[in-house]
N, C-alpha and C positions, 0 to 999 in steps of 0.2 A: 754620321753616328759612330763610325769607326774612330774618328778623332776623339769623340767623347770617351770611348773605351780607353784610349791611351791617356787622355787627360784625367780620367776618373781616378787614376792612381796617384795623382798629385793633388795638393790642396788647391781648391778652385780659386782661392784668393791669390795664388801665386801666378796665375795666368793674367797677362795684362788685360786691362778692362776693354779696350777696343776689340780685341780678338774674342773675348768672352761674349761681348754684346753682339757681335756679328754672328757668332756661332749659334747662340740661343735664339736670335732673331730668325735665322734661317730655319731652325727646327720649329719655331713657333709658326712660321709661314707654312711649312709642310704639314704641321699638325692641324691647321685650320681646314685642310681638305679632308673630308670624311674618307675618301678613298685611300689616302696615305696612312691614316691612323693605325690600322692593323699592322702594317709593315713596320712602322716606327716602334710600336709596342713589342713586336716580335724580335726586333733587332737587339741583339745582346749588347747591353751597355747604355742604350739610349735613355731608358727611364732612370737608371742609376746616375747617369751623367746629368740629367735634368735635376734630379734630387740633390746632387752635389752643389748645384748652383743656388740652392735655396738659402745658403749662408754666405753668399758672395757679398763683397763690400759695396758693390754698385747696386743700388736699389732697383734700377731699371732692369738689370740682369735677373734679379730675383723675381720681379713682377712678370717678365716675359717667360721665365721658366715656369712660374705658377700658372700662367695662362695656357701654356703648352700642355702642362699636365692636366689642366681642367678640360681642354679640348679632347685629349686622349682618353680621359675617363668618361667622357660623355658618349663615346661610341657604343652603339647597341651591343657589340660583341664583348665589351668590357663589363657589361652588366651581368650580375649573377642571376641565375634563374630563380 
């Protein structure tokens, strides 16, 4: 996620597609584990980084980022009382 913080300052389309795909896939894999979700959400820059991939030129990157955000938002601690 620290890489996302660095990359977040750049246009996500300027990062080459294989690196973007690998990074978002790794975050998606981590986000699928309920135990990891609170840590990912609390890490500064992770959500902003995922959101920046929502307008990426590679549709697979966009879909993986969307799935990761969906997993993160489904955590019980993410729900408002």
